[in-house]
C-alpha positions in Angstrom: 33.5 -30.4 -3.1 33.7 -27.1 -4.9 37.0 -25.6 -5.8 35.6 -22.1 -5.6 37.2 -20.0 -2.8 34.9 -19.3 0.1 35.3 -15.6 -0.2 34.2 -15.6 -3.8 31.1 -17.6 -3.0 30.2 -15.2 -0.3 30.8 -12.2 -2.6 28.6 -13.8 -5.2 25.8 -14.5 -2.8 26.0 -11.0 -1.4 25.9 -9.5 -4.9 22.9 -11.7 -5.7 21.2 -10.8 -2.5 21.7 -7.0 -3.0 21.6 -6.5 -6.7 19.4 -9.4 -7.6 17.0 -8.7 -4.8 16.7 -5.1 -5.8 16.1 -6.0 -9.5 13.6 -8.7 -8.5 11.6 -6.5 -6.1 11.6 -3.6 -8.6 10.3 -6.0 -11.4 7.7 -7.5 -9.1 6.5 -4.1 -8.0 6.0 -3.0 -11.6 4.4 -6.4 -12.5 1.9 -6.3 -9.6 1.1 -2.6 -10.1 0.1 -3.5 -13.7 -1.9 -6.7 -13.1 -3.6 -6.3 -9.7 -7.3 -5.8 -10.1 -7.4 -2.6 -8.1 -7.5 1.1 -8.8 -4.2 2.3 -10.2 -3.2 4.2 -7.0 -4.2 1.3 -4.8 -2.3 -1.2 -6.9 0.9 0.8 -6.7 0.6 1.1 -2.9 -0.1 -2.6 -2.4 2.7 -3.7 -4.8 5.2 -1.3 -3.2 4.4 -2.7 0.3 4.8 -6.2 -1.0 8.2 -5.3 -2.5 9.7 -5.2 1.0 8.7 -8.8 1.6 10.0 -9.9 -1.8 13.3 -8.2 -1.2 13.7 -9.8 2.2 12.8 -13.2 0.7 15.4 -12.9 -2.1 18.1 -12.0 0.5 17.1 -15.1 2.5 17.0 -17.2 -0.7 20.5 -16.1 -1.7 22.1 -17.4 1.5 19.9 -20.5 1.9 20.6 -22.1 -1.5 23.0 -24.9 -1.9 25.4 -23.1 -4.2 26.1 -19.6 -5.3 24.7 -20.1 -8.8 21.2 -20.7 -7.6 21.3 -17.5 -5.7 21.0 -15.7 -9.0 17.7 -17.3 -10.0 15.6 -14.3 -8.9 17.7 -12.1 -11.2 16.7 -14.3 -14.1 13.0 -14.2 -13.1 13.1 -10.4 -12.9 13.3 -10.2 -16.7 9.9 -11.5 -17.7 8.3 -9.8 -14.8 9.8 -6.5 -15.8 8.8 -7.0 -19.4 5.1 -7.3 -18.3 5.4 -4.5 -15.8 7.0 -2.0 -18.2 5.3 -3.0 -21.4 3.7 0.4 -22.1 7.0 2.2 -21.5 8.8 -0.3 -23.8 6.3 0.3 -26.6 6.8 4.0 -26.3 10.5 3.6 -26.4 10.3 1.4 -29.5 8.3 4.0 -31.5 
């Protein structure tokens, strides 16, 4: 049994759902817009439409996991996806 207060676990899951979901869907959008084998405009439209499904999935994931720590997994996965999605901008920033 966890000694974490229930309100703190709910607050953590809510933050993971809202903040982590936004970060994950933003990173997935950038990633898919970069790697989909479509014209640039079409890839952006398709990835933006899919972002709504990813955001909903992360919110459901945050409240379906066993503990509040696992709710933050999409936030961790957003890092590598964002790195691929924003690679050209990162290279410009490093110059």
